C-alpha positions in Angstrom: -8.3 19.4 10.0 -11.1 21.9 10.3 -13.6 21.1 13.0 -16.3 21.4 10.4 -14.8 18.7 8.2 -17.2 15.7 8.4 -15.8 13.6 5.6 -12.4 13.3 3.9 -12.6 12.2 0.2 -9.7 10.6 -1.7 -8.8 9.8 -5.3 -7.2 6.4 -5.5 -4.5 5.9 -8.1 -1.4 8.1 -7.5 -3.2 9.6 -4.4 -3.6 6.6 -2.1 -1.4 4.2 -4.0 0.6 3.8 -7.2 -1.6 3.2 -10.2 -3.3 -0.3 -9.9 -1.1 -1.2 -6.9 -2.1 -2.1 -3.4 -1.9 0.6 -0.7 1.2 0.3 1.4 1.1 -0.8 5.1 1.8 2.9 6.0 -1.2 4.1 4.0 -3.4 1.3 5.5 -2.5 2.6 9.0 -3.2 6.2 8.0 -6.6 5.3 6.7 -7.5 3.2 9.7 -6.5 6.0 12.1 -8.5 8.5 10.0 -11.6 6.3 9.9 -11.4 6.2 13.7 -12.1 9.9 13.7 -13.9 10.8 10.5 -16.0 9.4 7.6 -13.9 8.6 4.6 -14.8 8.3 0.9 -12.7 6.9 -2.0 -13.7 8.0 -5.5 -11.8 6.8 -8.5 -12.1 5.9 -12.2 -11.4 2.3 -11.4 -13.9 -0.5 -11.0 -15.2 -1.8 -7.7 -12.9 -4.8 -8.1 -9.9 -2.5 -8.0 -11.1 -1.0 -4.8 -11.2 -4.5 -3.4 -7.7 -5.5 -4.5 -6.0 -2.2 -3.9 -7.7 -1.1 -0.6 -10.2 -3.3 1.0 -8.0 -6.4 1.2 -5.4 -4.3 3.0 -7.7 -2.8 5.6 -8.6 -4.8 8.8 -11.9 -3.1 9.0 -14.3 -3.6 11.9 -18.0 -3.3 11.2 -18.0 0.2 12.8 -15.1 1.4 10.6 -16.5 -0.2 7.5 -19.7 1.8 8.1 -17.7 5.0 8.0 -16.2 4.1 4.6 -17.9 5.2 1.3 -16.8 3.7 -2.0 -17.4 5.5 -5.4 -15.9 3.5 -8.3 -15.9 4.7 -11.9 -15.8 8.4 -11.1 -18.8 8.3 -8.8 -21.1 6.6 -11.3 -21.5 3.9 -8.7 -21.8 4.2 -4.9 -21.4 1.4 -2.3 -21.9 1.3 1.5 -21.3 -1.4 4.1 -24.8 -2.7 5.0 -26.0 -6.1 6.2 -22.4 -7.4 6.4 -21.6 -6.7 2.7 -20.8 -3.9 0.3 -24.2 -2.9 -1.2 -25.0 -0.6 -4.2 -26.7 2.6 -3.3 -26.9 3.5 -7.0 -25.2 2.6 -10.3 -25.5 4.7 -13.5 -24.6 2.2 -16.3 -24.1 3.1 -19.9 -26.3 1.5 -22.6 -24.8 -1.2 -24.9 -25.2 1.3 -27.8 -23.3 4.0 -25.9 -20.5 1.6 -25.0 -20.1 0.4 -28.5 -19.9 3.9 -29.9 -17.3 4.9 -27.2 -15.1 1.9 -27.9 -15.2 2.7 -31.7 -14.3 6.4 -31.1 -11.5 5.7 -28.6 -10.0 3.0 -30.9 -10.1 5.1 -34.0 -8.8 8.1 -32.2 -5.9 6.3 -30.6 -4.9 4.8 -33.9 -5.2 8.0 -35.9 -3.2 9.9 -33.3 -0.4 7.3 -33.2 -1.3 6.3 -29.6 -2.2 2.7 -30.1 0.6 0.7 -28.7 1.7 -2.6 -30.3 2.8 -4.2 -27.0 0.6 -3.7 -23.9 0.0 -5.1 -20.5 -3.7 -6.3 -20.5 -6.8 -4.7 -22.0 -6.4 -1.3 -23.7 -10.2 -0.5 -23.6 -12.2 -1.7 -20.7 -16.0 -1.8 -20.3 -16.6 -0.9 -16.6 -20.4 -0.8 -16.9 -20.9 2.8 -15.9 -17.7 3.9 -17.6 -15.5 3.0 -20.6 -11.8 3.5 -20.0 -8.9 3.7 -22.5 -5.5 2.8 -21.0 -2.8 3.4 -23.6 -0.4 0.7 -22.3 -3.0 -1.7 -21.0 -4.8 -2.0 -17.6 -1.8 -3.8 -15.9 1.1 -1.7 -17.2 3.8 -1.1 -14.7 4.0 2.3 -13.0 7.3 3.4 -14.5 6.1 2.7 -18.0 2.9 4.7 -17.4 4.8 7.6 -15.8 7.1 7.8 -18.9 4.4 7.6 -21.5 2.8 11.1 -21.2 4.7 13.2 -18.7 3.3 16.5 -20.0 -0.2 15.3 -20.6 -0.2 16.2 -24.3 -1.1 12.7 -25.5 -4.1 12.5 -23.2 -5.3 15.9 -24.1 -5.1 15.1 -27.8 -7.2 11.9 -27.4 -9.6 13.6 -25.0 -10.3 16.4 -27.4 -10.7 13.9 -30.3 -13.2 11.8 -28.4 -15.1 14.7 -26.8 -15.7 16.2 -30.3 -17.2 12.9 -31.5 -19.1 12.1 -28.3 -20.9 15.4 -27.6 -23.6 13.6 -25.6 -21.1 11.9 -23.2 -18.6 13.1 -20.6 -14.9 12.6 -21.7 -12.1 13.2 -19.2 -8.5 12.5 -18.7 -8.2 9.8 -16.0 -4.9 8.4 -14.8 -1.4 8.8 -16.3 -2.3 6.9 -19.5 -6.1 6.9 -19.5 -9.2 8.5 -20.8 -12.6 7.9 -19.0 -16.0 8.2 -20.7 -19.3 8.3 -18.8 -22.9 9.6 -19.2 -23.1 13.3 -19.7 -22.9 15.2 -16.5 -21.8 12.2 -14.6 -18.2 12.8 -13.3 -16.7 13.1 -9.8 -18.7 16.2 -9.2 -21.8 14.2 -9.8 -20.6 11.6 -7.4 -19.7 14.2 -4.8 -23.2 15.9 -5.1 -24.9 12.5 -4.6 -22.7 11.9 -1.6 -23.6 15.3 -0.1 -27.3 14.6 -0.6 -27.1 11.1 0.8 -25.2 12.2 4.0 -26.9 15.6 4.3 -23.6 17.5 4.1 -22.6 20.9 2.9 -19.7 21.6 0.5 -17.6 23.2 3.2 -17.9 20.0 5.4 -15.9 18.0 2.8 -12.2 17.8 2.3 -11.0 16.4 -1.1 -7.5 15.1 -1.7 -6.4 14.2 -5.3 -3.6 14.3 -7.8 -5.6 15.4 -10.9 -7.1 18.7 -9.9 -5.7 20.4 -13.0 -8.2 21.5 -15.6 -9.2 18.5 -17.7 -8.2 16.1 -15.0 -10.8 13.8 -13.5 -10.6 15.4 -10.1 -11.1 18.9 -11.5 -15.0 18.8 -11.4 -14.7 18.5 -7.6 -12.6 21.6 -7.5 -15.1 23.4 -9.7 -18.0 22.8 -7.4 -16.2 24.6 -4.6 -15.2 21.7 -2.4 -12.1 22.5 -0.3 -9.3 20.6 -2.2 -5.7 19.6 -1.6 -3.5 18.7 -4.5 -0.9 16.0 -3.9 1.8 14.3 -6.0 2.0 10.6 -5.0 0.8 8.5 -2.1 3.7 9.5 0.2 2.5 13.1 0.2 -1.0 12.0 0.9 0.3 9.9 3.9 2.2 13.0 5.2 -1.0 15.0 4.8 -3.1 12.5 6.8 -0.4 12.5 9.5 -0.6 16.3 9.6 -4.4 16.1 9.8 -4.2 13.8 12.8 -1.6 16.0 14.5 1.3 13.6 14.0 4.9 14.0 12.7 4.6 17.8 12.9 8.4 18.0 13.0 8.6 17.1 9.3 8.5 20.8 8.3 5.2 20.5 6.4 3.1 23.4 7.9 1.8 24.1 4.4 0.0 20.7 4.5 -2.2 21.8 7.4 -4.7 23.7 5.3 -6.4 23.0 2.0 -4.9 24.7 -1.0 -6.7 27.7 -2.6 -7.3 26.2 -6.0 -10.1 28.5 -7.2 
């Protein structure tokens, strides 16, 4: 870890944990050790309630460690800090009711016209997250294996993203997880969240390290890469855990010297 790195920022699904799953005990230990040394931020397309279920319930945080943790649900359209013994909103950029209604109509029509509307799903297909509307092709609670098999080359998500972006020119449309499309206010994406984080903590771009699985163009981590933040691309939570171990100077006999520096993704 570069001495200048003051905060390590993570995507959640498929970076810290399997999609919608709780972090593992190993990942919990990695995050606790990292929090003992650095500030940590998690930014994801999921709602705050997902952060609670997937991460917070698995971390035995002290007040001191909780104060070093920054939460940015719904792609950074919301920001929470631990203050006065509770997670408090610093800001929340909610969509209007009219915007949400239009987004839901476009995503529904697009999925059906493109043959992406599944007959059998696990939970809600379109979810109103307040500051973000998310389409999940197989439902919010679909098992990881089903999600991974649905769109392995990303072509289905690209088709729906392009369809929605053309019809929602005043809004931001991005590919989210393995089966999802996220829509927020224009100009509000993970780069927006990162910029607000930098301003709030008085940080420079080079003092941040971002780790995520969707740094490809069109992915919901890509805006962070575009703004010049040092980035590391990972595939799955196990690789993230190995990277954290490397950052902390542990398990260096695993032959992963390439993990010791951010990837040049520009």
